[in-house]
Every structure is written in C-alpha cells, then in structure tokens.
C-alpha positions in Angstrom: -66.7 78.1 53.3 -68.1 81.6 53.6 -70.9 82.5 56.0 -74.1 84.2 54.8 -74.3 87.9 55.6 -76.5 88.6 58.6 -79.9 90.0 57.9 -78.9 93.3 59.4 -76.7 93.8 56.4 -79.5 93.1 53.9 -80.4 96.1 51.8 -83.5 98.1 52.7 -86.6 97.7 50.7 -87.9 101.1 49.7 -91.3 101.4 48.1 -93.4 104.4 47.0 -97.2 103.7 46.8 -100.1 105.9 45.8 -102.9 105.9 48.4 -105.7 107.7 46.6 -108.2 107.3 49.6 -105.8 109.5 51.6 -104.7 111.7 48.8 -101.0 111.0 49.1 -98.1 109.0 48.0 -96.3 107.2 50.8 -92.7 106.0 51.0 -92.2 102.8 53.0 -88.9 101.4 54.2 -89.0 97.7 55.0 -92.8 97.9 55.2 -92.8 100.9 57.7 -94.2 104.2 56.7 -91.3 106.7 56.5 -93.0 109.7 54.8 -95.6 111.0 52.4 -96.4 113.8 50.0 -100.0 114.9 49.9 -101.9 115.8 46.8 -105.3 117.2 45.8 -106.9 116.5 42.4 -108.1 119.7 40.8 -110.4 120.2 37.7 -108.7 120.2 34.3 -106.3 117.3 35.0 -104.2 119.1 37.6 -102.7 117.6 40.8 -101.7 120.1 43.5 -98.9 119.0 46.0 -99.3 121.1 49.2 -97.1 119.2 51.7 -94.3 116.6 52.0 -93.1 115.1 55.2 -90.4 112.5 56.1 -90.2 111.0 59.7 -87.1 112.4 61.4 -85.9 108.8 62.0 -85.6 108.4 58.3 -84.2 111.8 57.2 -80.9 112.1 55.5 -81.3 109.0 53.4 -82.7 110.5 50.2 -86.2 109.3 50.8 -87.8 112.6 50.1 -86.1 112.7 46.7 -87.2 109.2 45.9 -90.8 109.9 47.1 -91.1 113.1 45.1 -89.5 111.6 42.0 -91.8 108.6 42.0 -94.9 110.8 42.8 -94.1 113.1 39.8 -93.4 110.1 37.5 -96.8 108.6 38.4 -98.4 111.9 37.9 -96.8 112.2 34.5 -98.0 108.7 33.6 -101.5 109.7 34.6 -101.2 112.7 32.1 -101.8 115.2 34.9 -100.2 118.6 35.4 -98.6 119.7 38.7 -99.0 122.7 41.0 -96.0 122.5 43.4 -97.2 124.4 46.4 -95.0 122.3 48.6 -91.5 123.8 48.9 -89.9 120.3 48.7 -91.7 119.5 45.4 -91.0 122.9 44.0 -87.3 122.6 44.9 -87.1 119.2 43.4 -88.6 120.5 40.1 -86.2 123.5 40.2 -83.2 121.1 40.5 -84.5 118.6 37.9 -85.7 120.7 34.9 -86.8 117.5 33.1 -89.9 117.8 35.4 -90.7 121.4 34.6 -93.0 120.4 31.8 -95.4 119.1 34.4 -96.1 122.6 35.7 -98.4 124.5 33.3 -96.4 127.3 31.5 -98.9 130.0 32.7 -98.4 129.0 36.3 -94.6 128.6 36.5 -93.9 132.2 37.5 -96.2 131.7 40.5 -93.8 129.1 41.8 -90.6 130.9 40.7 -90.0 128.2 38.0 -89.0 129.1 34.5 
C-alpha cells in the first residue's frame, strides 16, 4: 500500500484577481498576496499600467509573467487598450507580440514597441 503524499508536496494554488477598488491585479499563492500590477483607467477605453511588483520571497517562480499575462488577458476581454508604462509590462509585450495589438498603434513608438 502506498502512502499519500505529504501536504508539503501539494502543488501551489496560484490565482490572479482583479481588485478594482485598489486599481490593481493581484497574484496570490496559496491565498497569500505575492505581487501586483497597478492600473489606471483612462478615457477612451484605455488602461495604463504604471507599476508591477512581486514580493522578493516569491521571485524567480514566474509569477510576474503569470500576473501580467492574466492582467492583459482580462484587459483584452474588457475591450480596453493598454499603455505599458511599467517596464515589466512593456517587456512582456515586447517578448509576446500576440499582445502588441493591445497597445494603440499611434502610441507604440512611445514605448519602443513596433
């Protein structure tokens, strides 16, 4: 008979949630806040992302990528454009050109995106 794996070996539960009252998306690991990306709603259906942060205790686990991807996916679903002022969001879009369409064409040069 095999023994059940200890709970310490259980996979982490990672969840990204939108917290509109705080103007940010948060990434939680096993219920604990691990990081966030802030946003500001702008006129004309635009969402600006000024800052992203992941707690040092959670860095190196791909959480920033997951956070930004989910935030952009939810922004796309809301039919909003993106202004990636945050270097992390801008870098993500540069590495994943399938998200470039979220940045208005007339603003891409401003963020060194083409």
